[in-house]
C-alpha distance (Angstrom), angle and dihedral (degrees) to the residues before:
residue distance angle dihedral
M1 . . .
T2 3.85 . .
R3 3.86 122.8 .
E4 3.78 124.7 -145.4
P5 3.75 116.3 -121.9
A6 3.81 113.7 -90.3
A7 3.82 92.3 -123.1
A8 3.78 91.7 59.1
A9 3.80 94.5 43.9
V10 3.78 98.3 48.4
R11 3.92 120.0 59.1
P12 3.76 117.0 -162.8
S13 3.80 111.8 -104.9
G14 3.86 94.6 -131.3
M15 3.80 95.4 55.1
R16 3.87 123.9 97.9
P17 3.74 127.9 -164.5
A18 3.82 113.0 -82.1
S19 3.82 93.2 -118.5
T20 3.82 93.4 56.9
T21 3.79 92.3 49.7
G22 3.81 92.7 51.4
V23 3.80 92.4 51.4
T24 3.79 91.3 50.2
V25 3.81 92.7 50.6
A26 3.80 91.3 49.5
L27 3.81 92.1 50.9
L28 3.80 91.9 49.5
A29 3.80 91.5 50.1
A30 3.78 91.7 50.1
L31 3.81 92.4 49.8
L32 3.81 92.2 49.6
A33 3.79 91.6 49.1
G34 3.82 91.1 50.6
C35 3.80 92.6 50.9
T36 3.79 92.0 48.7
S37 3.83 91.3 51.9
A38 3.82 91.7 48.7
D39 3.82 91.0 49.5
R40 3.80 91.0 51.3
A41 3.78 91.1 49.5
R42 3.82 90.8 52.7
T43 3.82 94.3 47.5
T44 3.85 95.7 45.8
P45 3.84 111.3 89.5
D46 3.75 116.3 -119.7
Q47 3.75 112.6 -96.6
P48 3.81 115.9 -127.7
P49 3.78 112.9 -107.7
A50 3.73 114.8 -97.6
T51 3.75 112.4 -100.7
S52 3.73 126.2 -152.9
G53 3.77 126.3 -143.7
P54 3.77 123.0 -99.9
T55 3.73 115.1 -70.1
T56 3.73 123.7 -132.3
T57 3.76 126.9 -148.9
G58 3.77 96.3 -157.7
P59 3.80 143.3 2.6
A60 3.79 114.1 -56.7
T61 3.76 111.6 -122.4
G62 3.82 99.7 178.3
T63 3.81 92.0 -129.9
P64 3.79 128.4 92.2
P65 3.79 117.9 -113.0
P66 3.79 114.8 -91.9
T67 3.76 116.2 -92.5
A68 3.77 114.3 -121.4
V69 3.78 116.8 -125.0
P70 3.80 108.8 -126.6
T71 3.76 114.2 -123.6
T72 3.76 134.1 -168.4
P73 3.82 115.9 -122.6
G74 3.78 109.2 -100.3
A75 3.81 93.7 13.5
P76 3.83 121.1 115.3
A77 3.80 117.3 -106.2
P78 3.82 112.8 -96.3
T79 3.78 117.2 -101.4
G80 3.79 136.0 -174.5
P81 3.81 123.5 26.2
E82 3.82 92.8 -20.4
A83 3.81 90.4 60.9
T84 3.81 96.9 46.4
G85 3.80 98.2 37.2
S86 3.80 91.7 -123.1
A87 3.79 122.6 128.5
F88 3.79 139.0 -177.0
T89 3.78 116.8 -92.8
R90 3.80 99.7 -145.1
V91 3.79 140.0 -14.5
M92 3.81 121.6 -157.8
L93 3.78 129.0 -170.8
F94 3.80 127.5 -173.1
R95 3.80 118.7 -167.5
S96 3.78 119.6 -169.1
G97 3.81 139.0 164.1
G98 3.78 127.7 35.9
F99 3.80 126.6 130.5
A100 3.79 91.9 -64.4
G101 3.79 94.2 45.1
R102 3.78 96.8 -119.0
G103 3.79 125.5 -165.0
D104 3.81 111.1 -172.6
A105 3.80 124.3 166.3
V106 3.81 120.4 -162.5
T107 3.81 122.4 -170.9
V108 3.80 123.0 -174.1
E109 3.80 121.5 -169.7
S110 3.80 124.3 -148.3
D111 3.81 92.5 -99.4
G112 3.82 92.6 55.5
R113 3.82 99.0 -100.4
W114 3.77 110.1 140.5
T115 3.79 136.5 -169.3
L116 3.80 126.8 -163.4
V117 3.81 121.3 -164.9
D118 3.81 117.5 -175.1
R119 3.78 129.9 -153.9
A120 3.80 92.8 -91.8
G121 3.81 92.2 53.1
G122 3.81 96.1 -102.6
R123 3.75 112.8 151.0
R124 3.79 132.0 -152.5
T125 3.79 129.2 176.2
G126 3.79 137.1 -170.1
R127 3.78 144.9 138.6
L128 3.80 129.6 -102.8
D129 3.78 115.8 -117.2
P130 3.83 116.3 -117.0
A131 3.81 93.8 -98.7
N132 3.81 94.4 52.9
L133 3.79 92.1 42.0
G134 3.79 91.3 53.3
R135 3.81 91.3 49.0
L136 3.80 91.1 47.2
R137 3.79 91.0 52.9
G138 3.78 91.2 50.5
L139 3.81 93.0 49.5
A140 3.80 92.7 44.9
A141 3.83 89.0 56.2
D142 3.82 93.4 47.8
P143 3.84 107.7 124.8
R144 3.80 89.9 -146.3
L145 3.81 89.9 74.9
A146 3.80 92.3 71.4
A147 3.81 91.4 49.6
E148 3.79 91.6 47.4
A149 3.80 90.6 50.6
G150 3.81 89.0 61.4
R151 3.79 94.7 54.9
P152 3.81 113.9 119.6
T153 3.79 114.8 -109.4
T154 3.76 119.5 -122.1
P155 3.80 130.1 -168.4
T156 3.79 113.3 -92.0
G157 3.79 123.0 -119.7
C158 3.83 93.4 -143.7
A159 3.78 127.3 80.7
D160 3.82 100.6 -163.5
A161 3.81 103.4 29.9
F162 3.78 123.2 126.7
S163 3.77 117.0 -100.0
Y164 3.81 119.3 -151.5
R165 3.80 126.6 -159.9
L166 3.80 114.7 -172.7
T167 3.81 126.6 -168.5
V168 3.82 121.0 -168.5
G169 3.80 110.5 174.7
T170 3.80 104.6 -55.2
I171 3.82 94.2 -17.7
E172 3.81 119.0 100.8
T173 3.76 119.9 -172.7
G174 3.78 137.8 148.9
Y175 3.79 149.2 145.6
V176 3.79 144.6 -151.6
D177 3.78 115.3 -107.5
C178 3.78 96.5 -130.5
P179 3.82 123.1 140.2
A180 3.82 90.3 -147.3
D181 3.82 93.0 57.1
P182 3.80 126.6 79.8
A183 3.80 115.0 -81.0
P184 3.81 113.2 -73.2
P185 3.82 116.8 -106.5
P186 3.83 104.7 -86.2
A187 3.82 101.2 -136.4
T188 3.81 92.6 44.9
R189 3.78 92.1 47.2
A190 3.83 93.0 48.7
L191 3.79 90.5 52.5
V192 3.82 93.1 46.7
E193 3.78 92.6 49.8
L194 3.80 91.5 48.5
L195 3.81 92.0 52.3
L196 3.81 93.6 47.3
R197 3.78 92.6 48.3
A198 3.81 96.7 43.4
T199 3.81 95.1 47.3
G200 3.82 95.4 43.8
């Protein structure tokens, strides 16, 4: 009868099968790798959330939307300087002549403040009321003024009539208040009469 060698028959008590040892090593490696990743995640500062630029809902034009002009039901839409927001800068009137030989100068600013200086140097000031200021703005924007400024001047048939010289911005127009002369230019005359009445 043949005996097996003692080394082959007896297995050391501290030894495990090779397959069990490999599985254990793999599990330990996986656990260590997981802990290392968790530690890195805790030590890495939080990144700020990505932000996107401002969004637009339509094409940018660079200009604000137009402001609507409020209207009253049943009232006509505003026209002239009141509708566009523009206004005259200054209106000046010089009245000369007459039996007494007057020389009055009236200046009205865009906000309605007026100054009257007479031939003797006397000075009076005031402010147009809203109604007169609105009418003055409308007359100052009347396109007829420019046409009337280009009218040829003719000698007057009156010796003591008042002469009016009106300046509205860069436009200069006027007339002599003489019944024997042709009719005064209507827009110029309306503006002159308004200034004389409103300033006293």
